[in-house]
C-alpha angles and dihedrals in degrees: 000000000000091000089072109100093227097053119095097172136358140186122194122191144152130259126191117276124190095216106033100025093238137030124205117237130177131201114198136190111210127220114252114278096019129111114173116173124242091253091055090052092046091050088051090054094045090056093054112033140040114277091249089061097049110107117248088211134024118194124191113223134179093232137010105233114245137182124244087269093055097254120134108268104227098192091050089049090054092045091050092048094049093045090056098044106038 
């Protein structure tokens, strides 16, 4: 994901899926002045990773949530994802 020229930061994680057990989701922070569409980002992923690893959904966010130590905050990622999709 970070190889795409418009992506400043990205976090990819799994959410529960009734059929496959887990579904891949990515949250991305874009570089200033860029606006790639979800399909462009998905095509970028399809060209670089196995189909099982391509996110089902890519959401653009203003910030990737991090802990006080600068690590990606998984629970906040999940909360942000669910607040934007439900």
